[in-house]
C-alpha positions as CSV (number, residue, x, y, z in Angstrom):
1,M,25.1,-26.7,11.9
2,R,21.4,-27.5,12.5
3,L,18.8,-24.7,12.4
4,Q,15.7,-25.0,14.6
5,S,14.4,-21.4,14.7
6,P,10.7,-20.5,15.1
7,Q,10.8,-19.1,11.5
8,F,12.1,-22.5,10.2
9,Q,9.5,-24.5,12.3
10,A,6.7,-22.3,11.0
11,L,7.4,-23.6,7.4
12,F,6.0,-27.0,8.3
13,T,2.5,-26.6,7.1
14,P,0.3,-29.7,6.3
15,G,1.3,-29.2,2.6
16,L,5.0,-29.3,3.3
17,R,4.6,-32.3,5.6
18,S,2.8,-34.2,2.8
19,V,5.4,-33.2,0.2
20,A,8.3,-34.3,2.5
21,E,6.6,-37.6,3.1
22,M,6.3,-38.4,-0.6
23,F,9.9,-37.6,-1.3
24,E,11.1,-39.6,1.7
25,K,9.1,-42.6,0.6
26,K,10.7,-42.5,-2.8
27,N,14.2,-41.9,-1.4
28,Y,14.6,-38.6,-3.2
29,E,16.4,-35.9,-1.3
30,L,14.6,-32.6,-0.8
31,R,16.1,-29.4,0.6
32,I,15.2,-25.7,0.8
33,A,17.4,-23.7,-1.6
34,G,18.8,-20.2,-2.2
35,G,17.2,-17.0,-0.9
36,A,14.9,-18.7,1.6
37,V,17.9,-20.3,3.3
38,R,19.6,-16.9,3.5
39,D,16.5,-15.4,5.0
40,L,16.0,-18.1,7.6
41,L,19.7,-17.8,8.7
42,S,19.1,-14.1,9.1
43,G,16.1,-14.7,11.3
44,V,13.7,-13.5,8.6
45,T,10.5,-15.4,7.5
46,P,11.0,-16.0,3.7
47,Q,8.4,-14.7,1.3
48,D,9.0,-17.4,-1.3
49,I,10.5,-20.8,-0.7
50,D,12.3,-22.7,-3.5
51,F,13.1,-26.3,-3.1
52,A,15.8,-28.4,-4.7
53,T,15.8,-32.2,-5.2
54,T,17.7,-35.1,-6.6
55,A,14.5,-36.3,-8.4
56,T,14.2,-35.5,-12.1
57,P,11.1,-33.6,-13.4
58,A,9.8,-36.9,-14.9
59,E,10.2,-38.7,-11.6
60,M,8.4,-35.9,-9.7
61,K,5.6,-35.8,-12.2
62,E,5.1,-39.5,-11.9
63,M,5.2,-39.4,-8.1
64,F,2.7,-36.4,-7.9
65,T,0.4,-37.8,-10.5
66,A,0.2,-41.2,-8.8
67,A,-0.7,-39.4,-5.5
68,G,-3.4,-37.3,-7.3
69,V,-1.6,-34.1,-6.6
70,R,-2.4,-31.2,-9.0
71,L,0.5,-29.8,-11.0
72,I,0.4,-26.2,-12.2
73,N,2.3,-23.9,-14.5
74,N,4.5,-26.2,-16.6
75,K,6.6,-23.4,-18.0
76,G,9.6,-24.2,-15.8
77,E,9.7,-27.8,-16.7
78,K,12.4,-27.7,-19.3
79,H,14.7,-26.0,-16.7
80,G,13.8,-28.7,-14.2
81,T,11.1,-27.0,-12.1
82,I,7.8,-28.6,-11.2
83,T,5.1,-26.7,-9.3
84,A,2.8,-28.9,-7.2
85,R,-0.3,-27.6,-5.3
86,L,-1.2,-29.2,-2.0
87,H,-3.4,-27.9,0.8
88,E,-3.9,-24.5,-1.0
89,Q,-0.2,-24.0,-1.2
90,N,2.2,-24.0,-4.2
91,F,5.5,-25.9,-4.0
92,E,8.1,-25.0,-6.6
93,I,10.7,-27.8,-6.7
94,T,13.7,-27.8,-9.1
95,T,16.0,-30.7,-10.0
96,L,19.7,-30.1,-9.2
97,R,21.4,-28.8,-12.4
98,I,24.7,-28.1,-14.1
99,D,24.9,-25.4,-16.7
100,V,26.2,-27.0,-19.9
101,I,26.1,-24.0,-22.2
102,T,25.7,-20.3,-21.1
103,D,25.6,-17.3,-23.4
104,G,25.4,-14.5,-20.7
105,R,21.6,-14.5,-20.8
106,H,20.3,-18.1,-20.9
107,A,21.7,-21.5,-19.8
108,E,21.2,-25.0,-21.2
109,V,21.1,-27.3,-18.2
110,E,21.8,-30.9,-17.5
111,F,20.3,-32.6,-14.4
112,T,22.5,-34.0,-11.6
113,T,22.3,-35.5,-8.2
114,D,25.4,-33.6,-7.0
115,W,24.5,-30.8,-4.5
116,H,28.0,-29.3,-4.7
117,K,27.8,-28.9,-8.5
118,D,24.4,-27.2,-8.3
119,A,25.7,-24.8,-5.6
120,E,28.6,-24.1,-7.8
121,R,26.4,-22.6,-10.6
122,R,24.6,-20.1,-8.3
123,D,25.6,-16.5,-8.2
124,L,26.6,-15.4,-4.7
125,T,27.8,-17.4,-1.8
126,V,24.9,-16.1,0.4
127,N,22.5,-17.6,-2.2
128,S,24.3,-20.9,-2.7
129,M,23.3,-22.7,0.5
130,F,20.8,-25.5,1.1
131,L,18.8,-26.4,4.2
132,G,17.6,-30.0,4.9
133,L,14.1,-30.4,6.3
134,D,15.8,-31.6,9.4
135,G,17.4,-28.2,9.8
136,M,20.9,-29.3,8.6
137,L,22.8,-26.6,6.7
138,Y,24.7,-27.5,3.5
139,D,27.1,-24.8,2.7
140,F,29.9,-25.5,0.2
141,F,31.2,-21.9,-0.3
142,N,31.2,-20.3,3.2
143,G,27.9,-18.5,2.5
144,Y,26.9,-18.6,6.2
145,E,30.3,-17.1,7.2
146,D,29.8,-14.3,4.6
147,L,26.2,-13.7,5.7
148,K,27.4,-13.3,9.3
149,N,30.2,-11.0,8.2
150,K,27.8,-9.1,5.9
151,K,30.1,-9.8,2.9
152,I,28.9,-10.2,-0.7
153,R,31.0,-12.4,-2.8
154,F,30.5,-14.4,-6.0
155,V,30.7,-18.2,-5.9
156,G,34.1,-19.1,-7.2
157,K,35.6,-16.7,-9.8
158,A,33.6,-13.5,-10.2
159,S,34.3,-13.2,-14.0
160,E,33.0,-16.8,-14.7
161,R,29.8,-16.3,-12.7
162,I,29.2,-12.9,-14.4
163,Q,29.8,-14.3,-17.9
164,E,27.2,-17.0,-17.3
165,D,24.6,-14.3,-16.8
166,Y,25.5,-10.6,-17.0
167,L,22.5,-9.7,-14.9
168,R,24.5,-11.0,-12.0
169,I,26.4,-7.7,-12.0
170,L,23.1,-5.9,-10.9
171,R,22.3,-8.7,-8.5
172,Y,25.7,-8.1,-6.8
173,F,24.8,-4.5,-6.3
174,R,21.3,-5.4,-5.1
175,F,22.5,-7.8,-2.5
176,Y,25.2,-5.5,-1.4
177,G,22.5,-2.9,-0.7
178,R,20.5,-5.5,1.2
179,I,23.2,-7.2,3.3
180,A,26.5,-5.2,3.5
181,E,26.9,-3.1,6.6
182,S,28.8,-0.2,5.1
183,P,29.5,1.3,1.7
184,G,32.8,0.6,0.0
185,D,33.5,-2.9,1.4
186,H,34.1,-4.6,-1.9
187,E,36.8,-7.0,-3.0
188,A,39.1,-5.4,-5.6
189,N,39.0,-8.4,-8.0
190,T,35.1,-8.4,-7.9
191,L,35.0,-4.7,-9.0
192,Q,37.6,-5.5,-11.7
193,A,35.5,-8.4,-13.0
194,I,32.4,-6.2,-13.1
195,K,34.2,-3.4,-15.0
196,E,35.7,-5.9,-17.5
197,N,32.3,-7.5,-18.1
198,A,29.9,-4.4,-17.9
199,K,29.4,-4.4,-21.6
200,G,27.6,-7.7,-21.4
201,L,24.7,-5.9,-19.8
202,A,23.9,-4.4,-23.3
203,G,22.5,-7.8,-24.3
204,I,20.2,-8.2,-21.3
205,S,16.6,-7.3,-21.7
206,G,15.4,-3.9,-20.3
207,E,12.6,-5.6,-18.3
208,R,15.1,-7.8,-16.4
209,I,17.4,-4.9,-15.7
210,W,14.6,-2.7,-14.5
211,V,13.4,-5.3,-11.9
212,E,16.9,-5.4,-10.4
213,L,17.6,-1.6,-10.7
214,K,14.3,-0.8,-8.8
215,K,15.4,-3.0,-5.9
216,I,18.9,-1.3,-5.8
217,L,17.3,2.2,-5.8
218,L,15.2,1.2,-2.7
219,G,18.0,-0.6,-0.9
220,N,20.7,0.7,1.4
221,H,23.9,2.4,0.2
222,V,22.2,3.6,-3.0
223,S,24.2,6.9,-2.8
224,H,27.3,4.7,-3.0
225,L,26.2,2.1,-5.4
226,V,24.9,4.3,-8.3
227,P,28.1,6.4,-8.5
228,L,30.0,3.1,-8.4
229,M,28.0,1.9,-11.4
230,Y,29.2,5.0,-13.3
231,E,32.8,4.3,-12.1
232,L,32.7,0.7,-13.4
233,D,31.1,1.6,-16.8
234,V,27.9,-0.2,-15.9
235,A,25.5,2.9,-16.1
236,Q,25.8,3.4,-19.9
237,Y,24.6,-0.1,-20.6
238,I,21.5,0.0,-18.4
239,G,19.8,3.2,-19.7
240,L,21.2,5.7,-17.2
241,P,22.3,9.1,-18.7
242,L,26.0,9.3,-19.6
243,D,26.4,12.6,-17.6
244,G,24.0,11.7,-14.8
245,N,23.7,14.4,-12.1
246,L,25.5,12.6,-9.3
247,E,25.6,15.7,-7.0
248,E,21.8,16.0,-7.2
249,F,21.5,12.2,-6.7
250,E,23.6,12.4,-3.5
251,R,21.5,15.3,-2.2
252,V,18.2,13.7,-3.0
253,T,19.1,10.2,-1.7
254,K,20.0,11.7,1.7
255,N,16.6,13.4,1.9
256,I,14.5,10.6,0.7
257,Q,15.5,7.2,2.2
258,E,13.1,7.3,5.2
259,L,10.1,8.6,3.1
260,S,9.3,5.3,1.1
261,P,9.9,6.9,-2.3
262,K,9.0,5.1,-5.6
263,P,12.2,3.9,-7.5
264,M,11.5,6.4,-10.2
265,T,11.6,9.3,-7.7
266,V,15.1,8.3,-6.6
267,L,16.3,7.7,-10.1
268,T,15.0,11.1,-11.4
269,A,17.7,12.9,-9.4
270,L,20.2,11.7,-12.1
271,F,18.2,13.3,-14.9
272,K,19.0,16.8,-16.2
273,V,16.4,17.0,-19.0
274,K,13.2,15.2,-20.1
275,D,15.1,13.3,-22.8
276,D,16.9,11.4,-20.1
277,V,13.5,9.9,-19.0
278,T,12.7,9.1,-22.7
279,S,16.0,7.3,-23.2
280,L,15.6,5.3,-20.0
281,D,12.1,4.2,-21.2
282,L,13.5,3.1,-24.6
283,R,16.1,1.0,-22.9
284,L,14.2,-0.4,-19.9
285,K,10.5,-0.4,-21.1
286,I,9.3,1.3,-17.9
287,S,5.6,1.6,-17.3
288,K,3.6,4.6,-18.5
289,E,3.0,5.6,-14.9
290,E,6.7,5.5,-14.1
291,K,7.6,7.5,-17.3
292,N,5.0,10.1,-16.5
293,L,6.3,10.4,-12.9
294,G,9.8,11.0,-14.2
295,L,8.7,13.6,-16.6
296,F,6.6,15.3,-14.0
297,L,9.5,15.5,-11.5
298,V,12.0,16.8,-14.0
299,K,9.5,19.5,-15.1
300,H,8.3,20.7,-11.6
301,R,11.1,19.9,-9.1
302,Q,12.5,23.5,-9.3
303,E,9.5,25.8,-9.8
304,L,6.8,24.0,-7.8
305,T,8.1,24.6,-4.2
306,K,6.6,25.4,-0.8
307,G,4.9,28.8,-0.3
308,S,6.4,31.4,2.0
309,G,4.4,32.5,5.1
310,A,1.6,30.7,6.8
311,E,0.5,28.5,3.9
312,P,3.6,26.5,2.7
313,L,1.3,23.8,1.2
314,R,-0.7,26.2,-0.9
315,P,1.3,26.0,-4.2
316,Y,0.9,22.2,-4.2
317,Q,-2.8,22.4,-3.3
318,D,-3.5,24.9,-6.0
319,F,-1.6,22.7,-8.5
320,I,-3.8,19.7,-7.5
321,M,-7.0,21.8,-7.8
322,D,-6.1,23.2,-11.2
323,S,-5.0,19.8,-12.6
324,R,-7.2,17.7,-14.8
325,E,-5.2,14.5,-14.3
326,A,-6.4,11.6,-12.2
327,N,-3.2,10.8,-10.2
328,T,-1.8,14.3,-9.6
329,I,-1.9,13.8,-5.8
330,S,0.4,10.8,-5.9
331,K,2.8,12.7,-8.1
332,I,2.8,15.6,-5.6
333,Y,3.6,13.2,-2.8
334,E,6.6,12.0,-4.7
335,L,7.7,15.6,-5.5
336,L,7.6,16.4,-1.8
337,K,9.7,13.3,-1.0
338,Y,12.1,14.3,-3.7
339,Q,12.4,17.8,-2.2
340,G,12.9,16.3,1.3
341,E,9.8,18.0,2.7
342,E,8.9,15.4,5.3
343,H,6.5,17.6,7.4
344,L,4.7,19.0,4.3
345,L,4.3,15.4,3.0
346,K,2.6,14.4,6.3
347,E,0.3,17.4,6.1
348,M,-0.5,16.8,2.4
349,Q,-1.3,13.1,3.2
350,Q,-3.9,14.3,5.7
351,W,-5.4,16.9,3.4
352,T,-8.7,16.0,1.6
353,V,-9.2,17.5,-1.8
354,P,-12.3,19.8,-1.3
355,T,-15.2,19.6,-3.7
356,F,-16.3,22.8,-5.4
357,P,-19.7,23.5,-3.7
358,V,-21.5,25.3,-6.6
359,S,-23.0,23.6,-9.7
360,G,-24.6,24.9,-12.9
361,H,-28.0,23.8,-11.4
362,D,-27.5,26.3,-8.6
363,L,-26.9,29.1,-11.1
364,R,-30.0,28.2,-13.1
365,K,-32.1,28.6,-9.9
366,L,-30.7,32.1,-9.7
367,G,-31.9,32.8,-13.2
368,V,-28.6,32.4,-15.1
369,S,-29.8,30.6,-18.2
370,S,-27.3,30.6,-21.0
371,G,-24.6,27.9,-21.0
372,K,-21.9,30.5,-21.8
373,D,-22.9,32.7,-18.9
374,I,-23.0,29.7,-16.5
375,G,-19.5,28.6,-17.6
376,A,-18.2,32.2,-17.1
377,A,-19.9,32.5,-13.7
378,L,-18.6,29.2,-12.5
379,Q,-15.1,30.1,-13.4
380,Q,-15.4,33.4,-11.5
381,L,-16.7,31.6,-8.5
382,R,-13.9,29.1,-8.7
383,D,-11.4,31.9,-8.6
384,E,-13.0,33.4,-5.5
385,W,-13.1,30.0,-3.9
386,K,-9.4,29.5,-4.6
387,K,-8.5,32.9,-3.2
388,S,-10.3,31.9,0.0
389,G,-8.1,28.8,0.4
390,Y,-11.1,26.7,-0.7
391,H,-13.0,27.6,2.5
392,M,-16.0,29.5,1.1
393,D,-19.2,27.5,1.2
394,K,-22.1,27.5,-1.3
395,E,-24.1,30.4,0.3
396,E,-21.0,32.7,0.5
397,L,-20.1,32.0,-3.1
398,L,-23.6,32.6,-4.4
399,S,-23.9,35.9,-2.5
400,C,-20.5,36.8,-3.9
401,L,-21.9,36.1,-7.4
402,K,-24.7,38.6,-6.8
403,K,-22.1,41.3,-6.0
404,L,-20.1,40.3,-9.1
């Protein structure tokens, strides 16, 4: 098959044309690899493009240096990746590899010129394809067929791929949520391999797990995938509470999917107590902002709810006005999403936090001189302002002060 879609044609910037010419001149093969191929075949413009080549890192360096091309970020070099910068664009190009030794976290690699062997060491069939710059598809494991049928399968034996890098268990769930059409369309031997190897996730760093887990939480079929993680003994090794509240999780995920929640907002539905957030943080090293959001939702999801009568937003507005924290509004947005209050969320997003119209300076003009009296008077006026729904202006408040 040869691809000639508009998305594919759009990749040919001056930078890519220059790179392609250099490789062609030296008779090194260069192809687009992995996720970008999957995206292009799905009619999606890829965000990142990885290239694979038969040239070794040393050969690429020599070729680029001779052509005066700037090389950046040499961290990937020992794994075979060279990053060249041409025409204000970065090109990440990796030599074809074979995994020589794997320990479930890292791999020692050996370079090869065999495209099939490189494809063989990739995780999922839909990620194992290559695309020539002439549009020719190289697909050794029926990845295109799986993509069309929305099937997620490991390359070769699932247990072998997982044991090379246990994080692939979470990548399976992530791509399932991204590509599969319906929940529950898994191969039995894949689920068995995940269950047998779930313990391997205990050795994977929290940061790597959190990157994958966040994408799963924002993908499709999350209300199917997270309970499945519990069923397959995965949850306990990635920081999720042992007795996660799966009923609440199902209820919240139904409410929330169209509301663009933060990953932490979705995940908090599993938590019963604040300690669940703390345990997650210990395992996954989540950010301070994420931890605070989790703690906030666990604390306020039950008692801070919409008001009855004509002002349903009022309890949330009062909370914001009384709060001394900088990002309370964004937390309230997430609370409304969690509660499934779509209409209130839209109203809240249009609400501008009013500014209290009276200052100490105004009170001094009226003859209130002591700092203590000014503080007390301002607090009284704030209370009156709050009772009015934050509508009273400066004159009304000051005349109110005279009565008080």
